[in-house]
C-alpha positions in Angstrom: 0.0 0.0 0.0 1.4 3.1 -1.2 1.6 5.9 1.4 0.3 9.2 0.2 2.5 12.1 0.6 1.3 15.2 2.3 2.1 18.5 0.8 3.9 20.8 3.1 2.2 24.3 3.4 5.4 25.9 2.2 5.3 23.9 -1.0 2.0 25.6 -2.0 3.3 29.1 -1.6 4.3 30.8 -4.9 7.8 31.2 -5.7 9.2 34.7 -5.5 12.5 35.7 -7.2 14.1 37.8 -4.5 16.7 39.1 -7.0 14.0 40.9 -9.0 13.0 44.3 -7.7 9.4 44.7 -6.8 7.2 46.8 -9.1 5.8 48.7 -6.2 9.2 49.7 -4.9 10.7 52.8 -6.7 14.1 52.5 -8.1 17.0 54.7 -7.4 16.5 56.5 -10.7 12.8 57.1 -9.8 13.7 58.5 -6.4 16.3 61.0 -7.7 15.4 62.0 -11.3 17.9 64.1 -13.1 20.8 63.1 -11.0 22.9 62.2 -14.0 22.1 65.7 -15.5 22.8 67.4 -12.3 26.1 65.6 -11.9 27.2 66.3 -15.4 26.0 69.9 -15.8 25.7 71.2 -12.2 22.4 71.7 -10.3 20.5 74.9 -11.1 20.7 77.7 -8.4 17.7 79.7 -9.6 14.8 79.4 -11.9 16.7 80.9 -14.7 19.2 78.2 -14.6 22.3 80.3 -13.5 25.1 78.7 -11.7 26.4 79.8 -8.3 29.2 81.8 -9.9 26.8 83.5 -12.4 24.3 84.4 -9.6 27.1 85.8 -7.4 28.4 87.9 -10.2 24.9 89.2 -11.0 24.2 90.2 -7.4 27.7 91.9 -7.2 26.9 93.9 -10.3 23.5 95.0 -8.9 25.1 95.9 -5.5 27.7 98.0 -7.3 25.0 99.8 -9.3 23.0 100.5 -6.1 26.1 101.9 -4.5 26.7 104.2 -7.5 23.2 105.5 -7.3 23.4 106.2 -3.5 26.7 108.0 -4.1 25.2 110.2 -6.8 22.1 110.9 -4.6 24.3 111.9 -1.7 26.4 114.2 -4.0 23.2 115.8 -5.5 21.9 116.3 -1.9 25.2 118.0 -0.8 25.1 120.2 -3.8 21.5 121.3 -3.1 22.4 122.1 0.5 25.3 124.2 -0.5 23.2 126.0 -3.2 20.3 126.6 -0.7 22.7 128.0 1.9 24.3 130.4 -0.7 20.8 131.6 -1.7 19.7 132.1 1.9 23.0 134.1 2.7 22.3 136.3 -0.5 18.7 136.8 0.5 19.7 138.0 3.9 22.5 140.1 2.6 20.6 142.0 0.0 17.2 141.9 1.7 17.2 145.7 2.1 18.2 146.6 -1.5 14.7 147.8 -2.5 14.4 150.0 0.6 17.9 151.4 -0.2 16.9 152.2 -3.6 13.9 154.1 -2.4 15.9 155.8 0.3 18.3 157.2 -2.4 15.4 159.4 -3.6 15.2 161.0 -0.1 19.0 161.5 -0.2 18.6 163.4 -3.5 15.8 165.5 -2.1 17.8 166.5 1.0 20.8 167.5 -1.2 18.5 169.6 -3.4 17.0 171.4 -0.4 20.5 172.1 1.1 21.6 173.5 -2.3 18.6 175.7 -2.4 19.1 177.2 1.0 22.8 177.8 0.4 22.1 179.6 -2.9 19.0 181.6 -2.0 19.5 181.9 1.7 15.7 181.4 2.0 14.9 179.6 5.3 11.2 179.2 4.4 12.1 177.4 1.2 14.3 175.1 3.2 11.6 174.3 5.7 9.2 173.5 2.8 11.8 171.3 1.3 12.4 169.4 4.5 8.6 169.0 4.8 8.5 167.5 1.4 11.3 165.1 2.1 9.6 164.0 5.3 6.4 163.2 3.5 8.2 161.2 0.9 10.1 159.3 3.5 6.8 158.4 5.2 5.4 157.1 1.9 8.6 155.0 1.3 8.2 153.4 4.8 4.5 152.7 4.2 5.4 151.1 0.8 7.7 148.7 2.6 5.0 147.9 5.2 6.7 150.0 7.9 4.0 152.0 9.5 3.7 154.3 12.5 2.4 153.1 15.8 -0.5 155.2 17.0 -0.1 156.3 20.7 -1.5 159.7 21.8 -5.0 159.4 23.4 -5.0 155.6 23.4 -4.7 153.2 26.3 -1.1 152.3 27.2 -0.1 149.1 25.5 3.2 147.7 26.8 3.5 145.7 23.5 3.6 148.9 21.4 4.5 151.7 23.9 7.5 152.4 26.2 6.6 154.6 29.2 9.2 157.2 30.1 7.2 159.2 32.6 3.7 159.6 34.3 1.9 162.8 34.7 -1.5 163.8 36.1 -4.0 165.2 33.6 -7.5 166.7 33.8 -8.4 165.7 30.2 -6.6 162.3 29.6 -7.9 159.4 31.5 -5.6 157.4 33.8 -3.3 154.8 32.1 -3.7 156.5 28.7 -0.9 158.2 26.5 -0.7 161.9 26.9 2.3 162.8 24.9 4.7 161.0 22.5 8.3 161.8 22.7 9.5 159.4 20.0 7.5 157.8 17.2 7.3 154.1 17.1 7.2 151.9 14.0 6.2 148.3 13.2 6.9 146.1 10.2 3.8 144.3 9.3 2.9 143.1 12.9 6.3 143.2 14.4 7.4 146.2 16.4 10.6 147.7 14.9 10.8 150.1 17.9 8.1 151.0 20.5 6.7 154.6 20.8 8.2 156.4 23.8 5.2 157.9 25.6 4.2 159.8 28.7 1.3 158.2 30.6 -1.5 160.0 32.3 -2.2 159.2 36.0 -5.6 160.9 35.8 -6.8 163.9 37.6 -4.6 165.3 40.3 -5.1 164.2 44.0 -6.7 167.5 45.1 -9.2 167.4 42.1 -10.1 163.8 42.8 -10.8 164.6 46.4 -13.0 167.5 45.4 -14.9 165.4 42.9 -15.5 162.7 45.4 -16.7 165.3 48.0 -19.2 166.7 45.4 -20.4 163.3 44.5 -21.1 162.4 48.2 -22.9 165.5 48.7 -25.1 165.0 45.7 -25.9 161.5 46.9 -26.8 162.8 50.4 -29.4 165.1 48.9 
């Protein structure tokens, strides 16, 4: 009787060739595509395909151009500052040239008045000439926005007036300007020099007492 053999479970397993690579396993070429090209030509450093040396050269050129532009800008700024400084100095230096030109007309008028009085020995003509010069001078000042500061009869203003004395007055209220000893002027809204004035202290003390007595008597009636 023949003995039937039993197949071992290992005999029923399919044979696998371990030497063949699996289809599911990627090969080295699939994992690193382009390695042969990279090793032969060099791996690209940017999307344009420039090498490291080309990229460094390009950035160095761009940096040099930027430095040149910065140096030119600094030079232009320095020239502008020097030019502006010179213009400012000239403006300050010759700011009064228009006023001087107008004042030369006053100089001419004064010379003509002096010559007239020397030749004719006429004091009245000289006085009239001086009056005309004074009027022209006032017009020149007004043309250059230099105007007189009003003072007499107005309340004392320390921003415009300079008090040199105080006096009682029957007509001028206290703390108001009685007299003007020197005319003041202002350029636009800035005081060139204040007006020197005498300020009223009001009625004398005796008059004030008499006025107060009369008022009390009137109230008592």
